[in-house]
PAKOL-177357 format. One record per residue: residue number from 1; x, y, z of N, C-alpha, C in turn. Coordinates in steps of 0.001 Angstrom, whole numbers. Each point is the difference from the previous one (the first is absolute). Example, Ala and Ser with C-alpha at 12.3 -4.5 7.8 and 13.67 -1.06 7.14 Angstrom:
BEGIN
rec num=1; n.px=13190; n.py=-5690; n.pz=7800; ca.px=-890; ca.py=1190; ca.pz=0; c.px=900; c.py=1200; c.pz=0
rec num=2; n.px=-350; n.py=1050; n.pz=-720; ca.px=820; ca.py=1190; ca.pz=60; c.px=-770; c.py=1090; c.pz=730
This chain:
BEGIN
rec num=1; n.px=40471; n.py=21723; n.pz=15589; ca.px=-1016; ca.py=572; ca.pz=-516; c.px=383; c.py=599; c.pz=-1507
rec num=2; n.px=-857; n.py=-244; n.pz=-915; ca.px=80; ca.py=476; ca.pz=-1329; c.px=-996; c.py=516; c.pz=-944
rec num=3; n.px=624; n.py=1115; n.pz=-851; ca.px=-1113; ca.py=705; ca.pz=-778; c.px=21; c.py=-639; c.pz=-1347
rec num=4; n.px=560; n.py=-1323; n.pz=-299; ca.px=452; ca.py=-234; ca.pz=-1518; c.px=-1081; c.py=-454; c.pz=-850
rec num=5; n.px=-1188; n.py=-221; n.pz=731; ca.px=-1118; ca.py=-402; ca.pz=-614; c.px=-536; c.py=793; c.pz=-1193
rec num=6; n.px=-269; n.py=1235; n.pz=590; ca.px=-532; ca.py=1031; ca.pz=-1061; c.px=1071; c.py=731; c.pz=-703
rec num=7; n.px=1268; n.py=142; n.pz=610; ca.px=742; ca.py=958; ca.pz=-478; c.px=-258; c.py=1597; c.pz=-145
rec num=8; n.px=-710; n.py=254; n.pz=845; ca.px=-600; ca.py=1453; ca.pz=-51; c.px=968; c.py=1175; c.pz=677
rec num=9; n.px=1111; n.py=-570; n.pz=426; ca.px=854; ca.py=1159; ca.pz=344; c.px=-389; c.py=524; c.pz=1495
rec num=10; n.px=73; n.py=1165; n.pz=152; ca.px=-479; ca.py=834; ca.pz=1477; c.px=-1383; c.py=-282; c.pz=73
rec num=11; n.px=-442; n.py=-244; n.pz=1309; ca.px=-1152; ca.py=115; ca.pz=576; c.px=94; c.py=1194; c.pz=681
rec num=12; n.px=-1767; n.py=144; n.pz=489; ca.px=-358; ca.py=1048; ca.pz=648; c.px=-350; c.py=-465; c.pz=1362
rec num=13; n.px=-59; n.py=755; n.pz=930; ca.px=-269; ca.py=-445; ca.pz=1561; c.px=-1097; c.py=-819; c.pz=-225
rec num=14; n.px=-34; n.py=-885; n.pz=980; ca.px=-1294; ca.py=-1116; ca.pz=355; c.px=271; c.py=-1099; c.pz=-1321
rec num=15; n.px=775; n.py=-254; n.pz=-503; ca.px=198; ca.py=-1030; ca.pz=-999; c.px=-678; c.py=-1438; c.pz=598
rec num=16; n.px=-974; n.py=-476; n.pz=-611; ca.px=-312; ca.py=-1156; ca.pz=506; c.px=671; c.py=-1163; c.pz=-432
rec num=17; n.px=198; n.py=-853; n.pz=895; ca.px=879; ca.py=-1200; ca.pz=-105; c.px=-800; c.py=-1349; c.pz=515
rec num=18; n.px=394; n.py=-975; n.pz=-454; ca.px=-120; ca.py=-1431; ca.pz=181; c.px=1179; c.py=-824; c.pz=843
rec num=19; n.px=-377; n.py=-895; n.pz=797; ca.px=767; ca.py=-627; ca.pz=727; c.px=32; c.py=-1453; c.pz=-208
rec num=20; n.px=1170; n.py=-515; n.pz=-611; ca.px=-95; ca.py=-1397; ca.pz=-628; c.px=521; c.py=-850; c.pz=1174
rec num=21; n.px=-587; n.py=-1144; n.pz=188; ca.px=504; ca.py=-774; ca.pz=1244; c.px=-361; c.py=-1746; c.pz=-744
rec num=22; n.px=1074; n.py=-643; n.pz=-180; ca.px=-137; ca.py=-1376; ca.pz=-465; c.px=-3; c.py=-804; c.pz=1386
rec num=23; n.px=-926; n.py=-1002; n.pz=-203; ca.px=-40; ca.py=-1057; ca.pz=1293; c.px=-56; c.py=-1437; c.pz=-788
rec num=24; n.px=660; n.py=-772; n.pz=1013; ca.px=240; ca.py=-1330; ca.pz=-495; c.px=-218; c.py=-1087; c.pz=1106
rec num=25; n.px=-68; n.py=-1345; n.pz=-76; ca.px=-310; ca.py=-883; ca.pz=750; c.px=1177; c.py=121; c.pz=1409
rec num=26; n.px=1131; n.py=426; n.pz=-316; ca.px=1131; ca.py=-105; ca.pz=614; c.px=-36; c.py=1311; c.pz=1284
rec num=27; n.px=-942; n.py=828; n.pz=-253; ca.px=-27; ca.py=1385; ca.pz=716; c.px=-244; c.py=-235; c.pz=1483
rec num=28; n.px=97; n.py=360; n.pz=905; ca.px=-375; ca.py=122; ca.pz=1360; c.px=-1090; c.py=815; c.pz=367
rec num=29; n.px=-1458; n.py=-559; n.pz=281; ca.px=-1026; ca.py=1030; ca.pz=158; c.px=253; c.py=1010; c.pz=973
rec num=30; n.px=748; n.py=-249; n.pz=900; ca.px=364; ca.py=918; ca.pz=1178; c.px=633; c.py=1189; c.pz=-776
rec num=31; n.px=1294; n.py=-428; n.pz=-650; ca.px=836; ca.py=989; ca.pz=-745; c.px=-1041; c.py=928; c.pz=-1027
rec num=32; n.px=-790; n.py=-776; n.pz=-782; ca.px=-829; ca.py=798; ca.pz=-746; c.px=-721; c.py=1032; c.pz=354
rec num=33; n.px=-595; n.py=-381; n.pz=1218; ca.px=-986; ca.py=1022; ca.pz=1205; c.px=781; c.py=1147; c.pz=-41
rec num=34; n.px=1332; n.py=-47; n.pz=586; ca.px=523; ca.py=933; ca.pz=463; c.px=669; c.py=902; c.pz=-1205
rec num=35; n.px=255; n.py=-630; n.pz=-1139; ca.px=531; ca.py=612; ca.pz=-1249; c.px=-1262; c.py=829; c.pz=-493
rec num=36; n.px=-1226; n.py=-514; n.pz=-218; ca.px=-1167; ca.py=864; ca.pz=-191; c.px=-158; c.py=1192; c.pz=607
rec num=37; n.px=-270; n.py=-332; n.pz=1319; ca.px=-306; ca.py=1187; ca.pz=940; c.px=1303; c.py=920; c.pz=-140
rec num=38; n.px=1140; n.py=-273; n.pz=-157; ca.px=888; ca.py=955; ca.pz=70; c.px=-140; c.py=1100; c.pz=-1414
rec num=39; n.px=-539; n.py=-736; n.pz=-1144; ca.px=300; ca.py=760; ca.pz=-952; c.px=-1667; c.py=653; c.pz=-536
rec num=40; n.px=-882; n.py=-570; n.pz=738; ca.px=-1396; ca.py=564; ca.pz=-206; c.px=-360; c.py=861; c.pz=1004
rec num=41; n.px=-317; n.py=-775; n.pz=1254; ca.px=-577; ca.py=522; ca.pz=1312; c.px=965; c.py=1035; c.pz=356
rec num=42; n.px=1288; n.py=-28; n.pz=213; ca.px=754; ca.py=890; ca.pz=642; c.px=838; c.py=893; c.pz=-665
rec num=43; n.px=-484; n.py=269; n.pz=-1270; ca.px=903; ca.py=893; ca.pz=-867; c.px=-566; c.py=1437; c.pz=140
rec num=44; n.px=753; n.py=865; n.pz=-42; ca.px=-292; ca.py=1430; ca.pz=155; c.px=-326; c.py=550; c.pz=-1381
rec num=45; n.px=198; n.py=-808; n.pz=-1143; ca.px=-604; ca.py=49; ca.pz=-1307; c.px=-496; c.py=-1289; c.pz=-715
rec num=46; n.px=-1112; n.py=-172; n.pz=203; ca.px=-398; ca.py=-1270; ca.pz=-429; c.px=-341; c.py=-235; c.pz=-1618
rec num=47; n.px=294; n.py=-1107; n.pz=-383; ca.px=-83; ca.py=-490; ca.pz=-1344; c.px=-1556; c.py=58; c.pz=-425
rec num=48; n.px=-95; n.py=329; n.pz=-1248; ca.px=-1494; ca.py=148; ca.pz=-529; c.px=-611; c.py=-1377; c.pz=66
rec num=49; n.px=458; n.py=-1124; n.pz=-370; ca.px=-293; ca.py=-1335; ca.pz=-83; c.px=1135; c.py=-715; c.pz=289
rec num=50; n.px=-444; n.py=-1379; n.pz=294; ca.px=851; ca.py=-1151; ca.pz=204; c.px=-296; c.py=-1196; c.pz=-807
rec num=51; n.px=1143; n.py=-487; n.pz=-874; ca.px=-268; ca.py=-994; ca.pz=-914; c.px=624; c.py=-1226; c.pz=737
rec num=52; n.px=-673; n.py=-1044; n.pz=306; ca.px=669; ca.py=-1163; ca.pz=726; c.px=79; c.py=-967; c.pz=-1072
rec num=53; n.px=1044; n.py=-808; n.pz=-385; ca.px=244; ca.py=-894; ca.pz=-1031; c.px=38; c.py=-1390; c.pz=885
rec num=54; n.px=-919; n.py=-634; n.pz=-107; ca.px=59; ca.py=-1192; ca.pz=884; c.px=681; c.py=-1094; c.pz=-1086
rec num=55; n.px=1176; n.py=-487; n.pz=104; ca.px=482; ca.py=-733; ca.pz=-791; c.px=-34; c.py=-1312; c.pz=227
rec num=56; n.px=-1130; n.py=-602; n.pz=-515; ca.px=-319; ca.py=-1465; ca.pz=30; c.px=-773; c.py=-307; c.pz=1421
rec num=57; n.px=-239; n.py=-1211; n.pz=226; ca.px=-657; ca.py=-239; ca.pz=1314; c.px=1036; c.py=110; c.pz=1169
rec num=58; n.px=-868; n.py=902; n.pz=953; ca.px=655; ca.py=393; ca.pz=1256; c.px=-386; c.py=-609; c.pz=1397
rec num=59; n.px=-851; n.py=-657; n.pz=-64; ca.px=-385; ca.py=-887; ca.pz=1381; c.px=-989; c.py=736; c.pz=771
rec num=60; n.px=-662; n.py=-584; n.pz=874; ca.px=-1058; ca.py=716; ca.pz=668; c.px=398; c.py=1034; c.pz=1189
rec num=61; n.px=1079; n.py=-6; n.pz=740; ca.px=362; ca.py=1151; ca.pz=867; c.px=460; c.py=1101; c.pz=-871
rec num=62; n.px=790; n.py=-245; n.pz=-938; ca.px=318; ca.py=1334; ca.pz=-780; c.px=-1563; c.py=677; c.pz=-814
rec num=63; n.px=-481; n.py=-767; n.pz=-504; ca.px=-1349; ca.py=240; ca.pz=-577; c.px=-910; c.py=956; c.pz=857
rec num=64; n.px=63; n.py=-535; n.pz=1242; ca.px=-1028; ca.py=367; ca.pz=1239; c.px=821; c.py=1407; c.pz=119
rec num=65; n.px=1337; n.py=218; n.pz=299; ca.px=588; ca.py=1422; ca.pz=397; c.px=-276; c.py=1099; c.pz=-1178
rec num=66; n.px=237; n.py=-557; n.pz=-1342; ca.px=-382; ca.py=832; ca.pz=-995; c.px=-1294; c.py=448; c.pz=-82
rec num=67; n.px=-1144; n.py=-938; n.pz=54; ca.px=-1438; ca.py=663; ca.pz=407; c.px=-101; c.py=853; c.pz=764
rec num=68; n.px=606; n.py=-12; n.pz=1431; ca.px=-212; ca.py=756; ca.pz=1081; c.px=656; c.py=1253; c.pz=-301
rec num=69; n.px=1014; n.py=26; n.pz=-632; ca.px=819; ca.py=1305; ca.pz=-355; c.px=-757; c.py=862; c.pz=-1032
rec num=70; n.px=-546; n.py=-493; n.pz=-1171; ca.px=-669; ca.py=413; ca.pz=-935; c.px=-1185; c.py=478; c.pz=375
rec num=71; n.px=-790; n.py=-564; n.pz=1219; ca.px=-1191; ca.py=597; ca.pz=194; c.px=133; c.py=1035; c.pz=1079
rec num=72; n.px=1305; n.py=16; n.pz=751; ca.px=171; ca.py=1233; ca.pz=1060; c.px=771; c.py=1402; c.pz=-713
rec num=73; n.px=395; n.py=-493; n.pz=-1281; ca.px=610; ca.py=1246; ca.pz=-635; c.px=-483; c.py=1122; c.pz=-190
rec num=74; n.px=478; n.py=1289; n.pz=140; ca.px=-187; ca.py=1053; ca.pz=-11; c.px=125; c.py=502; c.pz=-1606
rec num=75; n.px=659; n.py=-705; n.pz=-972; ca.px=-29; ca.py=140; ca.pz=-1130; c.px=-371; c.py=-928; c.pz=-779
rec num=76; n.px=-485; n.py=-180; n.pz=-1372; ca.px=-658; ca.py=-1222; ca.pz=-966; c.px=1383; c.py=-802; c.pz=114
rec num=77; n.px=-483; n.py=-1324; n.pz=-45; ca.px=926; ca.py=-1084; ca.pz=-51; c.px=-698; c.py=-966; c.pz=-1128
rec num=78; n.px=836; n.py=-88; n.pz=-1251; ca.px=-263; ca.py=-1035; ca.pz=-884; c.px=884; c.py=-1052; c.pz=88
rec num=79; n.px=-540; n.py=-1351; n.pz=127; ca.px=808; ca.py=-1005; ca.pz=13; c.px=255; c.py=-850; c.pz=-1312
rec num=80; n.px=777; n.py=-264; n.pz=-680; ca.px=181; ca.py=-511; ca.pz=-1557; c.px=781; c.py=-1263; c.pz=660
rec num=81; n.px=-1084; n.py=-1152; n.pz=-472; ca.px=270; ca.py=-1288; ca.pz=503; c.px=501; c.py=-839; c.pz=-1159
rec num=82; n.px=1386; n.py=-574; n.pz=-100; ca.px=477; ca.py=-702; ca.pz=-820; c.px=-553; c.py=-1488; c.pz=183
rec num=83; n.px=-303; n.py=-683; n.pz=-1198; ca.px=-484; ca.py=-1353; ca.pz=355; c.px=1146; c.py=-1041; c.pz=379
rec num=84; n.px=1434; n.py=272; n.pz=-274; ca.px=975; ca.py=-717; ca.pz=633; c.px=1488; c.py=887; c.pz=43
rec num=85; n.px=951; n.py=-322; n.pz=901; ca.px=1050; ca.py=694; ca.pz=560; c.px=739; c.py=71; c.pz=-1680
rec num=86; n.px=196; n.py=1318; n.pz=-36; ca.px=809; ca.py=325; ca.pz=-1349; c.px=1318; c.py=729; c.pz=476
rec num=87; n.px=220; n.py=89; n.pz=1261; ca.px=1258; ca.py=692; ca.pz=248; c.px=-142; c.py=1561; c.pz=108
rec num=88; n.px=1155; n.py=421; n.pz=1044; ca.px=-221; ca.py=1656; ca.pz=16; c.px=-23; c.py=1006; c.pz=-1117
rec num=89; n.px=1014; n.py=-461; n.pz=-722; ca.px=68; ca.py=856; ca.pz=-1295; c.px=-1389; c.py=244; c.pz=-789
rec num=90; n.px=-435; n.py=-1314; n.pz=-420; ca.px=-1459; ca.py=-246; ca.pz=-648; c.px=-1049; c.py=812; c.pz=693
rec num=91; n.px=13; n.py=-385; n.pz=1296; ca.px=-1262; ca.py=660; ca.pz=685; c.px=276; c.py=1445; c.pz=185
rec num=92; n.px=1152; n.py=475; n.pz=28; ca.px=118; ca.py=1536; ca.pz=170; c.px=-425; c.py=687; c.pz=-1410
rec num=93; n.px=201; n.py=-743; n.pz=-1100; ca.px=-520; ca.py=602; ca.pz=-1509; c.px=-1335; c.py=-294; c.pz=44
rec num=94; n.px=-794; n.py=-929; n.pz=535; ca.px=-1237; ca.py=-147; ca.pz=52; c.px=-707; c.py=1249; c.pz=945
rec num=95; n.px=555; n.py=217; n.pz=1043; ca.px=-405; ca.py=940; ca.pz=979; c.px=93; c.py=1461; c.pz=-662
rec num=96; n.px=1368; n.py=157; n.pz=-541; ca.px=-63; ca.py=1337; ca.pz=-416; c.px=-797; c.py=291; c.pz=-1060
rec num=97; n.px=-353; n.py=-894; n.pz=-996; ca.px=-1150; ca.py=297; ca.pz=-1021; c.px=-1346; c.py=311; c.pz=562
rec num=98; n.px=-88; n.py=-513; n.pz=1242; ca.px=-1401; ca.py=153; ca.pz=738; c.px=-100; c.py=1334; c.pz=628
rec num=99; n.px=1220; n.py=725; n.pz=447; ca.px=80; ca.py=1168; ca.pz=566; c.px=-792; c.py=1051; c.pz=-627
rec num=100; n.px=-833; n.py=856; n.pz=641; ca.px=-818; ca.py=982; ca.pz=-700; c.px=848; c.py=1307; c.pz=-251
rec num=101; n.px=1218; n.py=225; n.pz=733; ca.px=624; ca.py=1228; ca.pz=140; c.px=1588; c.py=-106; c.pz=-856
rec num=102; n.px=348; n.py=922; n.pz=-368; ca.px=1353; ca.py=23; ca.pz=-627; c.px=1070; c.py=-29; c.pz=934
rec num=103; n.px=-293; n.py=366; n.pz=1292; ca.px=1035; ca.py=8; ca.pz=1035; c.px=-132; c.py=-1298; c.pz=653
rec num=104; n.px=824; n.py=-908; n.pz=325; ca.px=-247; ca.py=-1044; ca.pz=652; c.px=1175; c.py=-211; c.pz=1118
rec num=105; n.px=-518; n.py=-207; n.pz=1304; ca.px=1007; ca.py=-322; ca.pz=888; c.px=-75; c.py=-1496; c.pz=276
rec num=106; n.px=1146; n.py=-728; n.pz=464; ca.px=263; ca.py=-1238; ca.pz=15; c.px=333; c.py=-505; c.pz=1363
rec num=107; n.px=-345; n.py=-1183; n.pz=463; ca.px=173; ca.py=-610; ca.pz=1288; c.px=-80; c.py=-1435; c.pz=-4
rec num=108; n.px=662; n.py=-702; n.pz=899; ca.px=34; ca.py=-1434; ca.pz=162; c.px=-1003; c.py=-115; c.pz=1075
rec num=109; n.px=-536; n.py=-1220; n.pz=260; ca.px=-572; ca.py=-424; ca.pz=1118; c.px=482; c.py=-341; c.pz=1340
rec num=110; n.px=1401; n.py=510; n.pz=49; ca.px=524; ca.py=27; ca.pz=1255; c.px=785; c.py=1381; c.pz=227
rec num=111; n.px=-165; n.py=1013; n.pz=-854; ca.px=361; ca.py=1382; ca.pz=181; c.px=-755; c.py=596; c.pz=952
rec num=112; n.px=731; n.py=1020; n.pz=772; ca.px=-818; ca.py=848; ca.pz=716; c.px=563; c.py=1530; c.pz=-420
rec num=113; n.px=-864; n.py=734; n.pz=-174; ca.px=-12; ca.py=1513; ca.pz=-549; c.px=-16; c.py=767; c.pz=1253
rec num=114; n.px=1134; n.py=983; n.pz=166; ca.px=-342; ca.py=1167; ca.pz=1059; c.px=-1048; c.py=777; c.pz=-608
rec num=115; n.px=-833; n.py=695; n.pz=999; ca.px=-1239; ca.py=924; ca.pz=-196; c.px=377; c.py=1251; c.pz=-938
rec num=116; n.px=1024; n.py=449; n.pz=27; ca.px=320; ca.py=881; ca.pz=-1099; c.px=574; c.py=-618; c.pz=-1405
rec num=117; n.px=-92; n.py=-1173; n.pz=-462; ca.px=774; ca.py=-452; ca.pz=-1117; c.px=-488; c.py=807; c.pz=-1305
rec num=118; n.px=-1292; n.py=-131; n.pz=-63; ca.px=-613; ca.py=544; ca.pz=-1382; c.px=-133; c.py=1648; c.pz=-52
rec num=119; n.px=-120; n.py=529; n.pz=1316; ca.px=205; ca.py=1388; ca.pz=102; c.px=1338; c.py=649; c.pz=-363
rec num=120; n.px=757; n.py=-1015; n.pz=179; ca.px=1605; ca.py=605; ca.pz=-448; c.px=167; c.py=-461; c.pz=-1520
rec num=121; n.px=-413; n.py=-1200; n.pz=-219; ca.px=205; ca.py=-381; ca.pz=-1553; c.px=-785; c.py=519; c.pz=-891
rec num=122; n.px=-1224; n.py=212; n.pz=159; ca.px=-995; ca.py=726; ca.pz=-1069; c.px=498; c.py=1413; c.pz=-473
rec num=123; n.px=527; n.py=754; n.pz=764; ca.px=514; ca.py=1279; ca.pz=-501; c.px=1076; c.py=-39; c.pz=-882
rec num=124; n.px=846; n.py=-1010; n.pz=92; ca.px=1040; ca.py=-472; ca.pz=-963; c.px=-461; c.py=-204; c.pz=-1403
rec num=125; n.px=-849; n.py=-1094; n.pz=29; ca.px=-1045; ca.py=-324; ca.pz=-1467; c.px=-534; c.py=1301; c.pz=-347
rec num=126; n.px=-748; n.py=799; n.pz=821; ca.px=-749; ca.py=1049; ca.pz=-642; c.px=942; c.py=1187; c.pz=-399
rec num=127; n.px=1440; n.py=60; n.pz=357; ca.px=876; ca.py=782; ca.pz=-556; c.px=683; c.py=-531; c.pz=-1063
rec num=128; n.px=-232; n.py=-1224; n.pz=-485; ca.px=331; ca.py=-493; ca.pz=-1359; c.px=721; c.py=-974; c.pz=-159
rec num=129; n.px=475; n.py=-679; n.pz=1310; ca.px=641; ca.py=-1323; ca.pz=123; c.px=-615; c.py=-1085; c.pz=-681
rec num=130; n.px=637; n.py=-834; n.pz=-685; ca.px=-645; ca.py=-1116; ca.pz=-519; c.px=-268; c.py=-1285; c.pz=796
rec num=131; n.px=1295; n.py=-90; n.pz=1069; ca.px=-151; ca.py=-1042; ca.pz=983; c.px=698; c.py=632; c.pz=1278
rec num=132; n.px=-669; n.py=-563; n.pz=1120; ca.px=505; ca.py=288; ca.pz=1280; c.px=122; c.py=-1020; c.pz=805
rec num=133; n.px=1253; n.py=-31; n.pz=731; ca.px=-44; ca.py=-1300; ca.pz=859; c.px=-80; c.py=395; c.pz=1455
rec num=134; n.px=616; n.py=-863; n.pz=1181; ca.px=24; ca.py=106; ca.pz=1248; c.px=1086; c.py=-381; c.pz=629
rec num=135; n.px=484; n.py=-20; n.pz=1026; ca.px=755; ca.py=-504; ca.pz=929; c.px=-686; c.py=-934; c.pz=633
rec num=136; n.px=793; n.py=-1206; n.pz=463; ca.px=-580; ca.py=-1170; ca.pz=976; c.px=609; c.py=-325; c.pz=1251
rec num=137; n.px=-692; n.py=-332; n.pz=650; ca.px=619; ca.py=-472; ca.pz=1207; c.px=-518; c.py=-1415; c.pz=511
rec num=138; n.px=1157; n.py=-1006; n.pz=31; ca.px=-266; ca.py=-1340; ca.pz=131; c.px=-815; c.py=-261; c.pz=1494
rec num=139; n.px=-608; n.py=-684; n.pz=250; ca.px=-290; ca.py=-574; ca.pz=1240; c.px=-549; c.py=-1464; c.pz=-73
rec num=140; n.px=-67; n.py=-443; n.pz=1554; ca.px=-120; ca.py=-1397; ca.pz=206; c.px=-1663; c.py=-380; c.pz=88
rec num=141; n.px=-225; n.py=-1009; n.pz=128; ca.px=-1588; ca.py=-429; ca.pz=-65; c.px=-673; c.py=568; c.pz=1250
rec num=142; n.px=634; n.py=250; n.pz=988; ca.px=-673; ca.py=776; ca.pz=1179; c.px=294; c.py=1456; c.pz=20
rec num=143; n.px=347; n.py=576; n.pz=-1299; ca.px=-88; ca.py=1283; ca.pz=-240; c.px=1150; c.py=802; c.pz=562
rec num=144; n.px=1076; n.py=-582; n.pz=555; ca.px=1271; ca.py=618; ca.pz=268; c.px=925; c.py=556; c.pz=-1487
């Protein structure tokens, strides 16, 4: 999570933030669904918007999953469709420019966030941190 876009320093309680999620044709629709639900539906402090960067053509299964997630999301979702695959770094740059808020949380389409992720991270940003990270736990495809 980063507050580097606006360089505002300390934030007040309730700082709005964007969630930036790049998606490309190699992503598994099941993993994307789990990732999205963990960072939007199941969070104790939800993002104010989700910016999905569709990095090129993604195929019908992934497109269908994205459409379903967008339509059922409790927060606004904007999908930025790139005409061709530009790679992760460029896709993130495009997505960052499309985010409405100075604070941006980042995730991949196969990440799972614990329900308290933003509840823990946001106060650090609001206290003046420019960048906040998180620990990871590796898991197998079956969730172990």
